[in-house]
Backbone bond lengths (Angstrom), bond angles and torsions (degrees), N, CA, C in turn:
res aa  C-N    CA-C-N  psi(-1)  N-CA   C-N-CA  omega(-1)  CA-C   N-CA-C  phi
1 X - - - 1.449 - - 1.529 109.76 -
2 X 1.357 115.97 140.30 1.455 120.63 -178.77 1.522 110.91 -70.34
3 X 1.334 115.51 148.41 1.464 120.67 174.47 1.532 110.78 -75.02
4 X 1.340 117.88 -18.00 1.464 122.64 -178.07 1.529 108.15 -96.96
5 X 1.343 118.45 110.37 1.468 120.47 -171.57 1.529 113.18 -77.56
6 X 1.332 114.86 163.92 1.461 123.85 178.43 1.521 108.44 -107.08
7 X 1.334 115.85 128.54 1.465 122.31 -178.94 1.532 108.58 -114.68
8 X 1.329 116.69 133.05 1.465 123.34 -179.94 1.533 108.68 -98.14
9 X 1.323 115.88 95.14 1.461 119.91 -174.06 1.528 112.07 -69.54
10 X 1.326 118.32 -23.08 1.465 120.22 179.86 1.528 111.01 -58.52
11 X 1.330 117.11 -28.28 1.469 120.18 179.50 1.532 111.43 -72.00
12 X 1.332 116.64 -22.21 1.465 121.49 171.83 1.526 109.40 -81.81
13 X 1.318 116.94 -45.78 1.459 121.35 -174.57 1.522 112.17 -64.91
14 X 1.341 117.86 -37.23 1.465 119.24 -179.65 1.528 112.80 -90.64
15 X 1.328 116.79 0.02 1.458 121.51 176.59 1.507 115.55 78.66
16 X 1.350 117.76 6.12 1.466 119.41 -174.86 1.528 113.18 -75.46
17 X 1.352 117.69 -25.44 1.468 119.43 -179.27 1.521 110.15 -158.32
18 X 1.305 116.61 58.62 1.468 120.55 -178.95 1.524 111.00 -61.53
19 X 1.327 117.27 -42.23 1.462 119.85 -179.06 1.525 110.93 -63.96
20 X 1.324 117.34 -40.98 1.457 120.54 -179.88 1.520 112.46 -64.80
21 X 1.332 116.70 -39.97 1.466 120.35 178.06 1.529 110.09 -65.57
22 X 1.324 117.19 -44.81 1.466 120.33 179.05 1.526 110.95 -61.11
23 X 1.321 117.07 -41.19 1.469 120.27 177.96 1.526 111.55 -64.34
24 X 1.332 116.82 -39.36 1.462 120.20 179.13 1.521 111.19 -65.07
25 X 1.331 117.03 -40.19 1.465 120.85 177.84 1.526 110.31 -66.61
26 X 1.325 117.27 -41.62 1.466 120.50 178.26 1.532 110.90 -60.14
27 X 1.326 116.74 -45.91 1.474 119.85 178.68 1.521 110.89 -61.48
28 X 1.334 116.59 -44.06 1.463 120.42 -177.89 1.526 111.66 -63.00
29 X 1.324 116.67 -46.62 1.461 119.89 -177.34 1.521 111.79 -73.47
30 X 1.325 117.65 -27.46 1.466 120.75 178.73 1.521 112.26 -74.73
31 X 1.331 116.74 -32.39 1.464 120.49 -173.33 1.520 113.26 -101.89
32 X 1.325 116.84 -48.44 1.468 121.25 -174.89 1.525 111.61 -106.33
33 X 1.333 116.14 -39.94 1.458 120.67 -174.17 1.508 112.72 91.97
34 X 1.334 116.99 -3.34 1.460 123.90 -178.42 1.518 109.41 -133.44
35 X 1.335 116.31 153.24 1.458 121.59 165.92 1.525 108.92 -154.52
36 X 1.331 116.05 162.14 1.454 122.68 172.61 1.513 108.18 -101.30
37 X 1.327 117.38 143.84 1.454 120.49 -179.20 1.525 109.85 -126.93
38 X 1.342 115.02 130.06 1.459 123.00 172.07 1.522 107.78 -120.94
39 X 1.335 116.33 170.97 1.456 119.56 -176.37 1.512 112.09 66.69
40 X 1.331 116.01 32.09 1.463 122.80 -171.52 1.511 114.26 -89.38
41 X 1.314 118.62 -16.19 1.452 121.39 177.30 1.512 116.05 87.96
42 X 1.316 119.01 -2.58 1.466 120.94 176.21 1.534 107.71 -80.16
43 X 1.337 119.15 122.56 1.467 120.44 -176.52 1.531 111.41 -65.04
44 X 1.315 117.23 126.24 1.460 120.12 -177.61 1.529 112.91 -68.39
45 X 1.351 120.35 -31.16 1.476 117.91 172.63 1.532 112.75 -60.44
46 X 1.336 116.76 -34.26 1.468 120.29 176.10 1.521 110.25 -65.98
47 X 1.330 117.28 -41.65 1.467 120.61 177.01 1.532 109.75 -59.60
48 X 1.313 117.03 -45.15 1.469 120.80 -178.84 1.526 111.13 -63.47
49 X 1.332 118.00 -41.09 1.466 120.54 178.90 1.528 110.69 -65.27
50 X 1.326 115.89 -39.09 1.466 119.75 179.62 1.523 110.79 -65.72
51 X 1.326 116.47 -43.90 1.460 119.91 177.38 1.527 110.52 -59.81
52 X 1.326 117.04 -40.28 1.463 120.70 -179.33 1.529 111.08 -65.00
53 X 1.334 117.36 -38.12 1.464 120.40 178.57 1.527 111.02 -61.91
54 X 1.328 116.23 -45.96 1.463 118.71 -179.13 1.522 111.94 -71.61
55 X 1.330 117.63 -33.60 1.468 119.55 175.54 1.524 110.07 -61.40
56 X 1.329 116.64 -39.95 1.469 120.47 176.50 1.518 110.65 -62.18
57 X 1.337 116.38 -43.11 1.465 118.73 179.96 1.519 111.65 -61.82
58 X 1.322 117.76 -51.48 1.466 120.40 -174.23 1.530 112.13 -68.08
59 X 1.336 117.29 -20.10 1.465 120.07 177.92 1.520 112.68 -79.12
60 X 1.312 117.92 -7.95 1.456 121.46 -179.59 1.535 111.48 -70.05
61 X 1.321 117.23 158.63 1.469 120.00 174.42 1.524 111.18 -61.40
62 X 1.316 113.99 153.13 1.476 121.05 178.87 1.526 110.97 -51.73
63 X 1.328 117.67 -41.15 1.463 121.13 -176.42 1.524 111.49 -62.13
64 X 1.327 117.58 -36.71 1.461 120.31 178.07 1.524 110.82 -70.27
65 X 1.327 116.67 -42.59 1.458 119.85 179.96 1.527 111.10 -65.89
66 X 1.329 116.28 -33.73 1.460 120.24 -178.69 1.522 112.10 -62.35
67 X 1.329 117.77 -23.17 1.457 120.92 178.95 1.513 114.08 -68.06
68 X 1.353 117.00 -16.48 1.466 120.88 178.22 1.528 110.31 -123.13
69 X 1.320 116.87 28.63 1.467 120.94 -179.71 1.530 110.08 -66.94
70 X 1.346 116.01 136.80 1.466 119.72 176.87 1.528 109.71 -69.75
71 X 1.339 117.70 141.54 1.468 119.69 -179.07 1.521 113.14 -68.90
72 X 1.330 117.52 -41.36 1.459 122.57 175.85 1.522 108.26 -142.84
73 X 1.330 116.33 155.20 1.453 120.60 -178.02 1.527 110.40 -60.30
74 X 1.342 115.54 136.38 1.455 121.29 -177.96 1.507 113.15 102.54
75 X 1.343 116.95 -18.32 1.451 120.65 175.16 1.525 109.01 -91.67
76 X 1.329 116.44 177.78 1.461 120.09 -175.25 1.530 111.03 -80.34
77 X 1.338 114.68 154.08 1.451 121.04 174.88 1.515 113.16 118.70
78 X 1.319 114.29 -168.60 1.464 122.63 -174.78 1.524 110.81 -89.52
79 X 1.328 115.65 134.81 1.464 121.80 175.09 1.525 108.26 -115.31
80 X 1.327 117.85 114.57 1.467 119.65 177.90 1.521 111.06 -72.88
81 X 1.324 115.53 164.07 1.456 120.11 174.13 1.520 109.38 -58.62
82 X 1.329 116.70 136.84 1.451 121.76 -178.94 1.511 113.44 108.48
83 X 1.347 116.43 -6.93 1.454 120.09 -175.66 1.521 112.73 -93.11
84 X 1.337 117.21 -17.33 1.458 121.15 -170.55 1.521 110.66 -139.35
85 X 1.333 115.99 139.71 1.464 121.74 174.81 1.518 107.94 -141.62
86 X 1.334 116.56 102.64 1.460 120.55 -172.53 1.520 113.10 -67.80
87 X 1.341 117.89 -22.20 1.456 119.73 177.97 1.517 113.18 -59.68
88 X 1.332 117.45 -24.49 1.459 120.98 -179.31 1.531 111.98 -67.59
89 X 1.363 117.61 -19.29 1.460 118.78 178.34 1.522 111.25 -64.79
90 X 1.356 117.20 -20.46 1.462 122.16 174.92 1.527 111.73 -100.51
91 X 1.320 116.82 6.34 1.451 119.96 -177.40 1.515 113.82 80.14
92 X 1.338 117.92 15.31 1.455 122.14 179.57 1.526 109.98 -97.01
93 X 1.311 116.88 127.58 1.460 119.91 176.36 1.525 108.67 -80.10
94 X 1.322 116.18 110.65 1.458 121.77 -177.03 1.517 109.56 -127.49
95 X 1.344 117.15 159.80 1.466 118.94 172.48 1.528 110.16 -63.08
96 X 1.339 117.75 162.11 1.465 119.67 -180.00 1.523 111.60 -64.55
97 X 1.324 115.08 153.76 1.459 120.69 177.48 1.529 110.46 -65.58
98 X 1.339 115.19 145.82 1.469 121.48 -174.93 1.532 109.76 -90.28
99 X 1.322 115.12 70.43 1.463 119.55 -177.13 1.513 110.34 -159.35
100 X 1.321 114.81 160.17 1.450 123.41 163.50 1.529 106.90 -109.66
101 X 1.323 116.22 154.03 1.460 119.83 -178.71 1.520 110.59 -137.75
102 X 1.316 114.83 158.56 1.466 121.09 170.14 1.521 107.23 -133.80
103 X 1.340 116.31 124.68 1.452 121.55 -178.13 1.516 111.04 -111.03
104 X 1.339 114.98 135.86 1.455 121.98 172.43 1.528 108.31 -133.89
105 X 1.326 116.35 143.31 1.452 121.05 179.91 1.513 111.95 -91.47
106 X 1.331 115.37 148.33 1.464 121.11 -178.94 1.524 112.77 -73.13
107 X 1.345 118.19 1.10 1.467 118.26 176.19 1.525 111.61 -67.35
108 X 1.342 117.34 -2.97 1.462 120.67 168.89 1.529 110.77 -66.29
109 X 1.345 117.60 -15.10 1.456 122.73 -176.86 1.531 110.87 -98.76
110 X 1.327 117.85 151.42 1.475 120.54 178.79 1.526 111.41 -59.15
111 X 1.332 115.25 137.03 1.463 121.11 174.60 1.510 114.72 89.42
112 X 1.318 118.35 -20.85 1.465 120.39 -179.38 1.526 109.79 -91.78
113 X 1.310 116.34 143.70 1.459 122.46 -170.29 1.525 111.16 -109.05
114 X 1.342 118.20 138.90 1.473 119.56 177.01 1.519 111.00 -68.69
115 X 1.319 115.32 125.43 1.467 120.47 -179.05 1.519 112.23 -115.88
116 X 1.334 117.79 -19.02 1.466 120.68 -176.65 1.528 110.28 -133.18
117 X 1.336 115.78 44.04 1.454 120.42 176.51 1.522 112.51 89.50
118 X 1.335 114.69 166.26 1.458 120.52 -179.04 1.527 110.71 -73.14
119 X 1.319 114.97 156.24 1.460 119.69 175.12 1.522 111.45 -70.56
120 X 1.310 115.20 149.52 1.463 123.24 174.93 1.527 106.59 -116.59
121 X 1.339 116.47 124.15 1.463 120.77 -175.02 1.521 110.26 -112.35
122 X 1.312 118.71 133.06 1.466 120.41 176.63 1.537 110.68 -72.00
123 X 1.316 116.19 159.03 1.460 121.91 -178.17 1.526 109.14 -88.68
124 X 1.327 115.14 74.58 1.460 122.66 178.00 1.525 107.01 -127.90
125 X 1.312 117.21 124.90 1.463 121.45 -176.48 1.529 110.89 -54.71
126 X 1.317 115.89 127.35 1.452 121.96 176.33 1.510 115.32 81.25
127 X 1.333 117.72 -4.87 1.467 121.05 -174.46 1.530 110.95 -61.19
128 X 1.320 116.54 -54.09 1.462 119.89 -173.46 1.529 111.34 -61.82
129 X 1.336 117.77 -45.63 1.462 120.59 -178.09 1.531 110.96 -64.48
130 X 1.330 116.76 -44.54 1.462 120.30 -178.23 1.519 110.90 -64.86
131 X 1.312 117.35 -47.37 1.459 120.93 -175.52 1.528 111.09 -69.34
132 X 1.332 117.51 -36.42 1.472 119.64 176.28 1.520 110.72 -64.44
133 X 1.328 117.73 -40.15 1.465 121.33 177.01 1.534 110.33 -62.69
134 X 1.329 116.16 -40.23 1.470 119.67 178.09 1.526 110.85 -64.78
135 X 1.320 116.90 -45.75 1.469 119.53 179.39 1.526 111.12 -58.71
136 X 1.336 117.03 -40.97 1.464 120.07 179.77 1.523 110.99 -62.12
137 X 1.336 116.85 -42.23 1.464 120.56 -179.08 1.519 111.42 -66.68
138 X 1.330 117.76 -43.16 1.456 120.76 -178.48 1.533 110.69 -73.59
139 X 1.333 116.62 -31.03 1.461 118.61 176.12 1.527 110.65 -65.80
140 X 1.331 117.36 -39.18 1.476 119.65 175.89 1.532 110.72 -62.17
141 X 1.323 116.00 -41.12 1.470 119.47 176.98 1.520 110.75 -61.76
142 X 1.321 116.89 -44.45 1.471 121.04 179.27 1.530 111.10 -58.10
143 X 1.338 117.15 -43.37 1.464 119.84 -179.27 1.527 111.21 -65.61
144 X 1.335 117.34 -37.40 1.464 119.97 178.40 1.526 110.65 -68.12
145 X 1.321 116.21 -38.56 1.465 119.16 178.18 1.525 111.34 -65.25
146 X 1.329 117.74 -33.51 1.466 119.76 175.54 1.527 110.65 -64.66
147 X 1.320 116.87 -34.31 1.476 119.47 176.17 1.527 110.34 -66.92
148 X 1.321 116.14 -41.88 1.467 119.61 175.76 1.531 109.71 -59.56
149 X 1.323 116.02 -43.65 1.469 120.03 -178.80 1.526 112.00 -61.69
150 X 1.326 117.14 -37.63 1.462 119.78 179.48 1.527 110.64 -61.92
151 X 1.333 116.83 -44.13 1.462 120.10 177.70 1.529 110.03 -68.30
152 X 1.345 116.09 -38.87 1.460 120.34 -177.85 1.524 112.64 -62.21
153 X 1.324 116.81 -34.23 1.465 119.90 -178.55 1.528 111.76 -85.98
154 X 1.341 116.94 -2.38 1.458 120.45 173.67 1.510 115.61 98.48
155 X 1.351 117.20 14.57 1.456 120.29 179.98 1.527 110.72 -84.28
156 X 1.315 117.45 143.63 1.462 121.76 175.17 1.528 111.27 -76.50
157 X 1.313 116.86 -25.76 1.470 123.35 -177.99 1.529 108.67 -93.67
158 X 1.338 117.60 102.41 1.461 118.41 -176.49 1.524 112.85 -75.66
159 X 1.339 117.94 -4.33 1.464 121.65 175.53 1.536 111.89 -96.80
160 X 1.319 117.97 6.05 1.468 120.48 -172.69 1.526 111.91 -55.38
161 X 1.327 118.44 -51.53 1.466 121.21 179.64 1.527 111.16 -77.53
162 X 1.333 117.18 -42.03 1.460 121.00 -175.84 1.522 111.71 -62.86
163 X 1.327 117.34 -37.99 1.463 121.36 -179.00 1.526 111.53 -63.39
164 X 1.305 116.91 -23.28 1.470 121.77 -178.98 1.531 111.35 -101.71
165 X 1.334 116.80 21.69 1.471 120.69 -177.24 1.521 111.25 -141.87
166 X 1.325 117.08 36.52 1.470 120.40 -175.03 1.520 113.71 -98.67
167 X 1.334 117.55 -18.48 1.468 120.43 -173.53 1.517 113.75 -113.93
168 X 1.325 118.14 -17.78 1.457 119.57 -170.92 1.528 112.07 -64.51
169 X 1.311 114.99 148.48 1.469 122.58 -178.88 1.530 108.85 -86.41
170 X 1.336 115.53 71.67 1.462 119.44 179.00 1.519 110.87 -54.55
171 X 1.319 116.15 160.19 1.458 121.52 -172.82 1.518 111.76 -113.38
172 X 1.332 116.25 124.95 1.462 120.58 163.01 1.524 106.16 -91.93
173 X 1.320 115.84 109.49 1.455 121.83 -178.24 1.535 107.41 -115.18
174 X 1.311 116.67 110.31 1.461 120.85 -177.16 1.519 108.39 -101.40
175 X 1.330 115.55 120.94 1.457 122.09 -177.37 1.521 110.32 -103.48
176 X 1.323 115.23 130.99 1.465 121.24 172.74 1.517 107.80 -113.42
177 X 1.344 114.96 121.60 1.453 121.74 -178.78 1.530 108.44 -105.71
178 X 1.325 118.26 106.18 1.465 120.03 -177.91 1.525 111.23 -67.49
179 X 1.334 117.08 160.20 1.467 120.67 176.72 1.524 111.01 -73.12
180 X 1.320 115.32 167.57 1.462 121.25 -178.67 1.525 111.86 -56.75
181 X 1.329 116.55 -38.00 1.469 120.12 -178.07 1.526 112.10 -61.86
182 X 1.338 116.89 -25.83 1.461 120.31 -178.35 1.522 113.02 -88.95
183 X 1.343 117.88 -30.42 1.463 120.55 -173.52 1.522 113.57 -109.34
184 X 1.331 117.91 -15.55 1.459 120.41 -178.83 1.519 112.32 82.05
185 X 1.321 115.70 174.28 1.459 121.43 -178.03 1.527 110.86 -61.50
186 X 1.333 117.82 136.00 1.467 119.91 178.18 1.519 111.54 -66.18
187 X 1.315 114.69 148.86 1.455 120.98 173.50 1.531 109.27 -75.26
188 X 1.306 116.29 167.68 1.463 120.13 176.32 1.529 109.70 -58.25
189 X 1.319 116.33 127.82 1.454 120.51 178.56 1.514 114.90 76.89
190 X 1.337 116.88 13.84 1.470 119.97 -177.86 1.528 110.48 -100.71
191 X 1.317 115.31 138.21 1.457 123.41 -179.21 1.520 109.26 -130.80
192 X 1.343 114.50 167.25 1.464 117.28 167.44 1.530 109.38 -60.77
193 X 1.323 116.42 -44.51 1.469 121.81 164.04 1.516 106.63 -137.92
194 X 1.319 116.34 126.27 1.450 120.94 -178.89 1.523 112.59 -69.44
195 X 1.333 117.80 161.99 1.463 121.48 -179.59 1.528 111.74 -54.72
196 X 1.339 114.80 130.55 1.460 120.42 -175.60 1.520 109.06 -162.61
197 X 1.296 116.61 168.62 1.462 122.37 164.71 1.517 107.78 -111.39
198 X 1.336 116.28 159.08 1.456 119.80 172.55 1.523 108.68 -83.85
199 X 1.318 115.85 160.37 1.454 119.11 -165.21 1.530 114.23 -100.85
200 X 1.321 118.30 -22.50 1.446 121.04 -168.13 1.515 114.59 -97.94
201 X 1.348 115.38 -137.22 1.467 121.40 -179.25 1.524 109.57 -89.92
202 X 1.332 117.48 -70.61 1.455 120.43 174.43 1.520 109.73 -132.61
203 X 1.323 115.28 159.04 1.456 123.12 173.04 1.522 107.59 -118.97
204 X 1.341 115.64 133.98 1.466 121.92 178.66 1.526 106.89 -117.01
205 X 1.330 115.42 114.10 1.464 122.08 -166.92 1.518 110.51 -121.98
206 X 1.345 115.75 130.03 1.464 119.77 168.19 1.518 107.94 -108.39
207 X 1.337 115.66 122.93 1.465 121.66 -171.89 1.519 111.38 -104.39
208 X 1.319 114.94 166.91 1.468 121.73 179.99 1.532 109.67 -57.91
209 X 1.337 118.04 119.44 1.470 119.34 -179.95 1.526 112.03 -58.34
210 X 1.328 115.36 134.19 1.458 120.70 174.50 1.506 115.93 78.74
211 X 1.329 117.71 4.78 1.463 119.16 -177.52 1.518 109.61 -142.08
212 X 1.325 116.47 139.41 1.453 119.66 -179.16 1.517 110.84 -136.37
213 X 1.327 115.48 127.45 1.454 120.32 171.13 1.525 110.56 -127.97
214 X 1.351 115.70 5.86 1.460 121.10 -177.59 1.520 109.85 -85.63
215 X 1.333 115.60 128.73 1.452 121.63 176.14 1.529 110.04 -122.99
216 X 1.330 115.32 145.36 1.455 123.06 -179.53 1.523 108.46 -119.23
217 X 1.329 116.65 136.61 1.457 120.64 177.33 1.527 109.55 -91.65
218 X 1.327 115.88 124.50 1.461 121.18 177.85 1.526 110.48 -79.26
219 X 1.312 115.65 171.07 1.465 120.53 -177.98 1.521 112.36 -62.06
220 X 1.349 117.37 -27.31 1.467 120.25 -179.82 1.528 112.49 -86.73
221 X 1.341 116.98 5.56 1.455 121.19 177.02 1.511 115.39 94.89
222 X 1.329 117.97 -11.93 1.463 120.37 179.81 1.526 110.88 -71.29
223 X 1.338 114.26 144.43 1.463 120.61 173.34 1.521 108.57 -97.64
224 X 1.337 117.38 130.99 1.455 122.00 178.03 1.522 109.25 -126.82
225 X 1.314 115.03 152.12 1.459 120.16 178.83 1.521 110.27 -79.88
226 X 1.319 116.08 135.58 1.468 120.61 171.28 1.520 107.35 -87.94
227 X 1.320 118.31 114.05 1.461 120.09 -174.21 1.523 112.33 -68.68
228 X 1.323 115.42 159.10 1.462 122.28 173.03 1.522 107.44 -103.52
229 X 1.323 116.86 124.67 1.463 122.98 179.67 1.519 107.76 -118.59
230 X 1.317 116.69 133.47 1.458 120.99 179.95 1.525 111.13 -52.62
231 X 1.333 116.05 133.88 1.470 123.95 174.80 1.523 113.79 67.99
232 X 1.334 117.69 10.37 1.459 120.50 -179.36 1.523 110.90 -100.75
233 X 1.323 115.23 153.03 1.456 122.57 166.15 1.527 108.36 -104.36
234 X 1.322 115.64 148.98 1.458 122.25 172.82 1.526 107.88 -97.56
235 X 1.332 116.17 130.37 1.461 121.42 -176.24 1.521 108.61 -125.11
236 X 1.324 116.53 137.71 1.466 119.55 174.84 1.516 111.02 -141.58
237 X 1.323 115.07 155.50 1.457 121.69 176.61 1.522 109.71 -81.84
238 X 1.333 115.27 141.16 1.453 121.04 174.47 1.524 111.64 -97.97
239 X 1.331 114.86 178.95 1.462 120.83 -175.61 1.520 113.07 -57.27
240 X 1.350 116.01 -42.39 1.466 118.04 -174.19 1.520 111.78 -70.18
241 X 1.344 118.27 -36.60 1.464 119.72 177.43 1.528 110.41 -68.94
242 X 1.340 116.78 -40.66 1.465 119.53 177.09 1.533 110.48 -60.92
243 X 1.324 116.70 -42.36 1.464 120.91 178.05 1.527 110.48 -64.47
244 X 1.317 116.43 -42.56 1.465 122.56 -179.72 1.533 110.38 -60.36
245 X 1.341 115.64 -38.01 1.466 119.90 -178.12 1.526 112.63 -74.45
246 X 1.322 117.71 -1.48 1.460 120.85 -176.56 1.509 112.11 70.19
247 X 1.366 115.42 35.44 1.471 123.14 -179.70 1.524 113.02 67.95
248 X 1.317 117.08 14.50 1.471 120.02 171.83 1.530 109.80 -65.39
249 X 1.340 116.32 -36.77 1.457 122.21 -178.10 1.513 110.52 -109.05
250 X 1.337 115.11 157.08 1.465 122.43 -176.86 1.524 110.95 -101.68
251 X 1.312 115.63 133.23 1.463 121.05 162.39 1.525 105.15 -95.02
252 X 1.322 116.14 94.03 1.461 120.91 -166.96 1.526 112.11 -78.35
253 X 1.317 114.77 140.96 1.464 120.55 171.37 1.528 108.54 -67.58
254 X 1.313 116.23 135.30 1.458 120.61 178.18 1.522 109.49 -145.49
255 X 1.323 115.97 165.43 1.457 121.89 -176.52 1.524 108.78 -153.10
256 X 1.337 115.20 160.47 1.460 121.06 172.97 1.524 106.82 -116.25
257 X 1.328 115.70 119.96 1.457 121.46 -172.45 1.527 111.92 -62.87
258 X 1.328 117.49 151.28 1.462 120.19 176.52 1.522 110.63 -65.59
259 X 1.332 117.58 159.12 1.466 119.88 -177.93 1.522 111.90 -68.41
260 X 1.336 114.99 144.90 1.456 121.56 173.63 1.518 110.79 -99.67
261 X 1.322 115.74 177.39 1.462 121.08 -175.41 1.522 111.27 -59.45
262 X 1.317 117.25 -39.10 1.460 120.98 -175.28 1.525 113.62 -95.21
263 X 1.336 117.80 1.12 1.456 120.26 -175.99 1.526 111.74 -74.27
264 X 1.321 115.02 142.06 1.454 121.35 170.74 1.528 108.37 -95.23
265 X 1.321 115.53 176.31 1.458 118.25 176.64 1.529 109.69 -68.17
266 X 1.330 115.86 153.97 1.456 122.94 178.29 1.523 109.26 -123.96
267 X 1.333 115.95 149.30 1.459 121.59 177.67 1.525 107.94 -130.84
268 X 1.336 116.69 125.61 1.469 121.84 -179.15 1.522 109.65 -122.23
269 X 1.337 115.88 132.45 1.461 122.27 175.13 1.522 107.42 -100.15
270 X 1.320 117.22 109.55 1.461 122.14 -172.28 1.529 108.76 -113.95
271 X 1.327 116.63 120.60 1.459 120.72 177.03 1.523 108.24 -109.41
272 X 1.343 114.99 104.68 1.464 122.10 -179.56 1.530 109.39 -88.55
273 X 1.312 116.47 126.34 1.465 121.55 -176.19 1.522 110.06 -116.81
274 X 1.320 114.96 140.76 1.457 120.07 179.72 1.522 109.78 -136.40
275 X 1.328 117.25 159.46 1.463 119.45 170.37 1.531 109.68 -65.60
276 X 1.323 116.27 162.48 1.463 119.89 172.86 1.527 109.11 -55.06
277 X 1.340 118.12 142.71 1.467 119.84 -169.15 1.517 115.36 -62.34
278 X 1.345 117.22 -24.51 1.471 119.23 179.36 1.525 112.50 -90.32
279 X 1.337 117.15 10.74 1.465 120.79 179.60 1.520 110.50 -77.72
280 X 1.324 115.95 126.59 1.456 120.91 172.87 1.531 107.05 -88.39
281 X 1.323 115.53 112.24 1.461 121.37 -176.50 1.522 107.91 -85.67
282 X 1.338 115.01 101.05 1.462 121.92 -177.95 1.532 108.16 -102.33
283 X 1.330 119.18 120.50 1.459 120.49 -178.67 1.525 112.09 -54.94
284 X 1.337 115.39 139.29 1.463 121.57 -178.42 1.521 112.34 -75.23
285 X 1.324 117.34 -12.94 1.455 121.49 175.51 1.517 108.13 -152.15
286 X 1.308 117.33 163.59 1.466 120.73 179.52 1.514 111.85 79.47
287 X 1.343 115.60 -175.58 1.462 120.72 -175.00 1.525 112.51 -121.13
288 X 1.337 117.75 22.78 1.466 120.02 176.37 1.523 109.38 -66.00
289 X 1.328 118.33 146.56 1.464 120.28 -176.72 1.528 111.38 -70.74
290 X 1.328 117.60 152.40 1.459 120.64 175.33 1.528 110.72 -71.22
291 X 1.346 115.75 160.28 1.460 121.08 174.86 1.517 107.98 -130.12
292 X 1.331 115.90 146.84 1.463 121.29 174.60 1.521 107.91 -87.24
293 X 1.313 116.88 123.52 1.460 121.45 -169.39 1.522 113.10 -57.10
294 X 1.322 117.62 -47.30 1.463 120.20 -176.94 1.513 113.21 -64.01
295 X 1.325 116.83 -41.40 1.464 120.74 179.65 1.524 111.27 -65.98
296 X 1.319 116.73 -41.02 1.464 120.32 -179.63 1.531 110.70 -62.58
297 X 1.324 116.60 -45.42 1.463 120.16 -178.08 1.521 110.97 -63.56
298 X 1.317 117.11 -44.12 1.470 120.13 -178.27 1.526 110.96 -61.48
299 X 1.297 117.89 -41.80 1.464 121.15 179.84 1.527 111.24 -63.90
300 X 1.320 117.52 -38.42 1.460 120.99 -179.64 1.524 111.43 -69.56
301 X 1.323 117.63 -41.35 1.465 120.42 178.16 1.526 110.25 -63.86
302 X 1.330 116.54 -41.68 1.469 119.52 177.69 1.529 110.91 -60.05
303 X 1.331 116.79 -36.15 1.465 120.47 -175.83 1.519 112.78 -67.19
304 X 1.345 118.20 -32.48 1.469 120.02 -175.03 1.524 112.89 -95.56
305 X 1.346 117.03 -0.15 1.458 121.00 179.54 1.518 109.38 -77.89
306 X 1.330 116.80 128.69 1.462 121.23 -178.94 1.522 110.29 -82.43
307 X 1.343 120.39 109.75 1.454 121.36 173.12 1.523 110.90 -63.34
308 X 1.318 116.37 155.22 1.461 119.69 -176.46 1.522 112.40 -66.77
309 X 1.331 118.38 -19.62 1.466 119.26 -177.67 1.515 112.08 -94.56
310 X 1.350 118.68 5.07 1.463 120.10 177.02 1.512 109.48 -84.55
């Protein structure tokens, strides 16, 4: 049996077992920091269309992708391999992550505000409409999961987290991991994504169907594989939610393994969610100091950005 549990969100959405779903999420975040969610309401044909749009983008020549390159990490656009090294978030000097990425801000959605510049859209027919529709669907899922989290942590107000997450410019970060034949043998300590934690509240991830390279570190130090389940999203707590919970929940260290000889390319749709930037994240228990959400996120992004002289 997998260490990463499966949660049936439809039982929360239809009201048939809200308490059971909240308890399952609490157990998952307290022990592993990750869970898989099905019954989430995001249309799978929309997920497939979105994946196809990004696959088309990443298959383009370098020169075409360079036309929408992000100016600095954290802003919108394409990030080539060599721009990011997640190991630096722990102060570890590591080789760059073996991936290309494309970032878009959720300010494409009503009510959300641009915080890191305007979005940059590639010239691919239907791309903007499809991806905006996907962001809207996953953003709704994220808000519902925050309501589950409020009940899971024991709050009477199920809007406690959601009410503080209505304006932030959440990030759709799509990672393309090329095969070994395209990137060559990894350097010592190099991963598709190096060991790291996520920085915000929750992350909602759709992974390559039928393939898994994601590993999660348990509290006892063991690394376990996060399974891929058809039609499921992978969800994990970030640093700010773990801090908010008073360390009741884990922001688990995780990594994406380097490509093997037989591995094909992988594509991951990652929706990073954060509290509104002016939110003071005060732990619900204990005496740890509060953090300002916007300042914390900016410092973490700066830490993983690869300077040109590294």
